[in-house]
C-alpha positions in Angstrom: 105.2 60.8 32.9 105.0 58.3 35.7 104.9 59.6 39.2 106.5 58.2 42.3 104.6 60.0 45.0 101.4 62.0 45.4 101.5 65.3 47.1 100.0 63.9 50.3 102.4 60.9 50.4 105.4 63.3 49.9 104.1 65.5 52.7 104.0 62.6 55.1 107.4 61.4 54.2 109.0 64.9 54.6 107.3 65.5 58.0 108.5 62.1 59.3 112.2 62.6 58.5 114.2 62.7 61.7 117.8 63.0 62.9 119.0 59.6 64.1 122.1 58.7 66.2 125.0 57.1 64.4 124.4 53.7 66.0 121.0 53.5 64.3 122.5 53.6 60.8 121.4 50.4 59.0 118.6 49.6 61.4 115.0 49.0 60.1 114.1 52.5 61.3 117.0 54.0 59.3 116.1 51.9 56.2 112.5 53.2 56.3 113.9 56.7 56.2 116.2 55.7 53.4 113.2 54.6 51.4 111.4 57.9 52.1 114.4 59.9 50.8 114.9 57.7 47.8 111.3 58.3 46.7 111.4 62.0 47.5 114.6 62.2 45.4 113.1 60.5 42.4 109.9 62.6 42.6 111.9 65.8 42.9 114.0 64.9 39.8 110.8 64.1 37.8 109.2 67.4 38.7 112.3 69.5 37.9 113.0 67.7 34.6 109.4 68.0 33.5 109.2 71.7 34.7 106.2 70.7 36.8 105.3 72.2 40.2 108.2 71.2 42.5 106.1 70.2 45.4 108.9 68.2 47.1 111.1 71.2 47.3 108.2 73.3 48.6 107.4 70.7 51.3 111.0 70.7 52.5 110.9 74.5 52.7 107.6 74.8 54.5 108.3 72.0 57.0 111.8 73.3 57.8 113.3 69.9 57.0 116.3 70.9 54.9 118.6 70.9 58.0 117.5 67.3 58.7 118.5 66.4 55.2 121.9 68.0 55.6 122.4 66.2 58.9 121.5 62.9 57.4 124.1 63.4 54.7 126.9 64.3 57.1 125.9 61.4 59.4 126.6 59.0 56.5 129.8 60.8 55.7 131.0 60.3 59.3 129.9 56.6 59.1 131.9 56.0 56.0 135.0 57.5 57.5 134.8 56.0 61.0 132.6 52.9 61.0 132.9 51.4 57.5 136.8 51.0 57.7 136.4 49.1 61.0 133.8 46.8 59.5 136.1 46.0 56.6 139.0 45.1 59.0 137.1 42.8 61.3 138.2 39.3 60.7 134.9 37.6 61.8 132.7 39.8 59.6 131.7 37.6 56.6 128.1 38.7 55.8 126.0 36.5 53.4 125.2 39.7 51.4 126.8 43.1 51.3 123.6 44.6 49.9 122.6 46.4 53.2 126.1 47.9 53.4 125.9 49.1 49.8 122.6 50.8 50.5 124.2 52.8 53.4 127.2 53.7 51.2 125.0 54.9 48.4 122.7 56.9 50.7 125.1 59.8 50.9 124.9 60.1 47.1 121.1 60.0 47.2 120.9 62.8 49.7 123.4 65.1 47.9 121.4 64.5 44.7 118.2 65.6 46.4 119.9 68.6 47.8 121.3 69.5 44.3 117.7 69.5 43.0 116.1 71.6 45.7 119.0 74.0 46.6 118.6 75.6 43.1 115.9 77.7 44.7 116.7 80.7 46.9 114.0 79.9 49.4 115.6 76.5 49.9 119.0 78.1 50.8 117.2 80.5 53.2 115.2 77.7 54.7 118.4 75.8 55.5 119.2 78.5 58.0 122.4 77.6 60.1 122.7 74.3 58.3 124.0 76.2 55.2 127.3 76.6 57.2 127.4 72.8 57.6 126.6 72.4 53.9 129.4 74.8 52.9 131.9 72.9 55.1 130.7 69.6 53.5 131.2 71.0 50.0 134.6 72.3 51.0 135.7 68.8 52.3 134.6 67.1 49.1 136.1 69.6 46.7 139.3 69.9 48.6 139.7 66.1 48.5 139.0 66.0 44.8 141.5 68.8 44.1 144.1 67.1 46.2 143.7 63.8 44.4 144.1 65.6 41.0 147.2 67.4 42.2 148.8 64.1 43.2 147.9 62.6 39.8 145.2 60.4 41.3 142.5 61.3 38.9 139.4 59.1 38.6 139.9 56.3 36.1 136.8 54.1 36.6 135.0 53.5 33.3 131.7 54.2 35.0 130.5 55.3 38.4 128.4 52.4 39.6 124.9 53.2 40.9 123.3 49.8 40.8 124.1 47.5 43.7 125.3 43.9 42.9 123.3 41.8 45.3 125.6 38.8 44.5 128.7 40.8 45.5 130.3 39.3 48.7 133.7 41.0 48.5 134.2 43.8 51.1 137.1 45.0 49.0 134.7 45.6 46.1 132.5 47.6 48.4 135.4 49.8 49.3 136.1 50.3 45.6 132.4 51.2 45.0 132.5 53.7 47.8 135.7 55.3 46.3 134.0 55.6 42.9 130.9 57.1 44.4 133.1 59.8 46.0 133.8 61.3 42.6 130.1 61.6 41.8 129.4 63.0 45.2 132.1 65.7 44.7 130.5 66.8 41.4 127.1 67.1 43.1 128.8 69.2 45.9 130.1 71.5 43.2 126.6 72.1 42.0 125.3 72.7 45.5 128.1 75.2 46.2 127.3 77.1 43.0 123.7 77.5 44.1 124.8 78.7 47.5 127.1 81.3 46.0 124.3 82.3 43.7 122.1 83.3 46.7 124.9 84.6 48.9 123.2 88.0 49.3 120.4 86.4 51.3 122.5 84.0 53.5 124.3 86.3 55.9 127.8 87.4 56.7 128.8 84.1 58.4 128.3 82.1 55.2 130.3 84.7 53.2 133.1 84.7 55.7 133.3 80.9 55.8 133.5 80.8 52.0 136.1 83.6 51.5 138.2 83.6 54.7 137.9 80.3 56.5 138.0 78.0 53.5 139.4 80.3 50.8 137.1 78.7 48.2 138.3 80.8 45.3 141.7 79.1 45.5 140.1 75.7 45.8 138.1 76.3 42.7 141.1 77.6 40.8 142.8 74.2 41.5 139.8 72.5 39.9 139.9 74.7 36.9 143.6 73.8 36.5 143.2 70.0 36.8 139.6 69.6 35.4 139.0 66.2 37.0 135.9 65.5 34.8 138.1 65.5 31.6 140.9 63.1 30.8 143.1 61.9 28.0 143.4 58.1 27.7 144.4 55.7 24.9 144.8 58.6 22.4 141.4 60.1 22.9 139.7 62.7 25.1 137.0 61.6 27.4 134.6 63.7 29.5 132.4 62.7 32.4 128.9 63.5 31.2 125.5 62.3 32.5 127.1 59.9 35.0 129.7 58.2 32.7 132.9 58.7 30.8 132.3 59.4 27.2 134.7 59.8 24.3 134.5 63.3 22.8 134.8 64.0 19.1 137.7 66.4 18.2 135.3 69.2 17.3 133.9 69.0 20.9 137.2 69.0 22.8 136.7 72.6 23.9 133.0 72.3 24.5 132.0 73.3 28.0 130.4 70.6 30.2 127.8 71.1 32.9 130.6 70.8 35.6 132.7 73.4 33.8 129.7 75.8 33.8 129.0 75.3 37.5 132.6 75.8 38.4 133.0 79.0 36.4 129.7 80.5 37.7 130.7 79.8 41.3 134.0 81.6 40.7 132.2 84.5 39.1 129.9 84.8 42.1 132.7 84.7 44.7 134.9 87.2 42.9 132.5 89.6 41.3 129.2 89.7 43.3 128.9 93.0 45.2 128.6 91.2 48.5 131.9 89.5 47.9 134.0 92.3 46.5 136.1 94.0 49.2 135.7 90.9 51.4 138.4 88.7 49.8 142.0 89.2 50.8 144.1 89.5 47.6 147.4 88.8 49.3 150.3 87.7 47.2 149.4 84.1 47.2 145.6 84.5 46.6 146.3 87.0 43.8 148.8 84.8 42.1 146.3 81.8 42.2 143.3 83.8 41.0 145.3 85.3 38.1 146.0 81.8 36.8 142.4 81.9 35.5 143.4 84.3 32.7 145.1 81.5 30.9 141.9 79.5 30.7 139.6 82.4 29.7 139.9 81.8 25.9 137.6 83.2 23.3 136.0 79.8 22.7 135.1 79.6 26.4 133.7 83.1 26.6 131.6 82.5 23.5 130.0 79.6 25.3 129.5 81.6 28.6 129.6 85.3 27.7 129.3 86.5 31.3 132.9 85.3 31.7 133.9 88.4 29.8 133.3 90.4 33.0 135.7 88.1 34.9 138.3 88.5 32.2 138.2 92.3 32.5 138.3 92.1 36.3 141.4 89.9 36.1 143.1 92.3 33.7 142.7 95.1 36.2 143.7 92.9 39.1 147.0 92.1 37.4 148.1 95.8 37.6 146.6 96.7 41.0 147.0 95.7 44.6 143.6 95.8 46.2 143.5 97.0 49.8 143.1 94.1 52.3 139.5 93.7 53.6 138.6 95.6 56.8 139.0 93.6 59.9 135.5 94.2 61.3 134.4 92.7 64.5 132.0 90.0 63.4 130.1 87.6 65.7 130.1 84.5 63.4 128.0 81.4 63.7 129.9 78.1 63.3 128.7 74.8 61.9 127.8 72.2 64.5 126.7 69.0 62.8 130.0 67.4 61.9 131.6 68.3 65.3 128.4 67.3 67.2 128.4 63.8 65.6 132.1 63.3 66.1 132.0 64.5 69.8 129.0 62.3 70.6 130.6 59.2 69.3 134.3 59.7 70.1 135.9 56.5 71.4 132.8 54.4 70.5 133.6 53.7 66.9 134.5 50.0 67.3 131.6 49.4 69.7 129.2 50.9 67.2 130.6 48.8 64.4 130.2 45.6 66.4 126.6 46.6 67.4 125.7 47.2 63.7 127.1 43.8 62.7 124.8 42.2 65.1 121.7 44.3 64.3 122.0 45.4 60.7 124.7 44.1 58.5 124.5 40.4 58.9 120.9 39.7 57.8 119.3 36.3 57.5 117.8 35.1 54.3 114.3 36.1 55.4 115.6 39.6 56.3 117.1 40.0 52.9 113.9 38.9 51.2 111.9 41.4 53.2 114.4 44.2 52.3 114.2 43.2 48.6 110.4 43.3 48.8 110.5 46.8 50.3 112.9 47.9 47.6 110.8 46.5 44.8 108.1 48.9 46.1 110.5 51.8 46.4 112.0 51.5 42.9 109.5 51.8 40.1 111.5 50.4 37.0 109.5 52.5 34.5 110.2 55.7 36.5 113.8 54.9 36.9 114.2 54.3 33.2 112.7 57.8 32.6 115.4 59.3 34.8 118.3 57.6 33.0 119.5 59.7 30.0 121.4 56.9 28.3 120.2 53.5 27.1 120.7 50.5 29.4 124.0 48.6 29.3 124.7 44.9 29.1 125.3 43.4 32.6 128.3 41.4 31.2 130.1 43.3 28.5 128.7 46.9 29.0 127.5 47.2 25.4 124.1 48.9 24.6 121.4 46.5 25.6 117.9 45.8 24.4 116.9 42.6 26.2 115.9 42.4 29.9 115.9 39.5 32.2 112.3 38.2 31.9 112.1 37.0 35.5 113.5 39.9 37.7 113.3 42.7 35.1 116.3 44.2 36.8 119.3 43.2 34.5 119.9 44.0 30.8 121.8 42.1 28.1 122.9 42.8 24.5 122.3 39.2 23.4 121.5 35.7 24.6 125.2 34.6 24.8 126.0 37.4 27.4 122.9 36.5 29.4 124.0 32.8 29.6 127.5 33.6 30.6 126.3 36.1 33.3 123.7 33.7 34.7 125.9 32.1 37.4 126.6 35.6 38.9 123.1 37.0 38.3 121.1 34.0 39.6 121.1 34.7 43.3 120.1 38.4 42.8 117.4 37.3 40.2 116.0 34.7 42.6 115.8 37.2 45.5 114.1 40.0 43.5 111.8 37.6 41.7 110.6 36.0 44.9 110.0 39.4 46.5 108.0 40.6 43.5 105.9 37.5 43.4 105.2 37.8 47.1 104.3 41.5 46.7 101.9 40.7 43.8 100.3 37.9 45.9 99.8 40.2 48.9 98.2 42.9 46.7 95.8 40.3 45.1 94.8 39.1 48.6 94.1 42.7 49.7 92.1 43.3 46.5 
């Protein structure tokens, strides 16, 4: 299998990760760090999927850089909430390309994907130290937002969550749509990260446990997700499930088959309700008890056959229905509190518009030469052969979305099912093709000169 980074390269990238101020988002310095994280993410996925030594995860633990990764993710979350809307509203903001903006929007998804890969391990959760609290709060924000949208009937309807940027896209409105679609994918990654945290709760301290059970009442949030199941939908007379990054029609015999998201959700609930460290710490007042007991209706024989450990949860709920557990003891606990979100917000309060205008001048209105330089750097970052090995499904046609077997011979970045689709799509694809092809040609020329 192709490799993205050698151990020494990965070590240098991890050690050079830093916490940047909000105003630097989109700067050349920030984009350099973005490239580091993209490569580290790809290598971490390759190692985990091939059951090789996960040296990227080990480097993050040994260097103590997981808190930096959590900070980077929350920084972009704040940017998307406070700066991006201002950029979209400014009348005089008409960039030649929205490509740099898309890369910033997509960065949050890259970081949570990397965290999903490395937080599977207990030593990663322990190495995060106080940042675990910030990570718990982040997961709570994402899952609460997802549950709230489902409760309002605003379930995700996009045919596909878009990961590949469209360099030819000039519409800021389309950027907003892409950002909204990415939020769904990010929430599912947050679900996985939360499941790993609950799996290692015994080694993370009383503050994390208190934040999950008391401050955020995560069991009730997860019950809402079980009820609404946002990764499953009924449309046009068929059942579709969100699997491997896209909505797929499900055969009738598989309607009750558990998805990865279902498994992560039920295991997180199992951990929060039945782990010895959690029992006796959750307040089963009238509301909480009524919410948790809703789970009994979903614990069918078919579900338990797929995840037998849920039989323990079924027995626990049967007992809970006929008992009133004593409220948890109100011990005096000196709790730690998360600081990253509030720290970023406090440091930039009242400066949002000024930061947006600064970034328009310095980052998000690049010249043609700046765009070519960015494209050249990205062609070095993204190894097409490696990327294809990470994608579980076959490539799709850039025009109609059908399964594709032909690739643009010039830029190698777009796929088509037939010649007719390629011709029809050429007017839209041409600027992106030109940009990437020129960058690749220049890169090959530079390499030949060095050789």
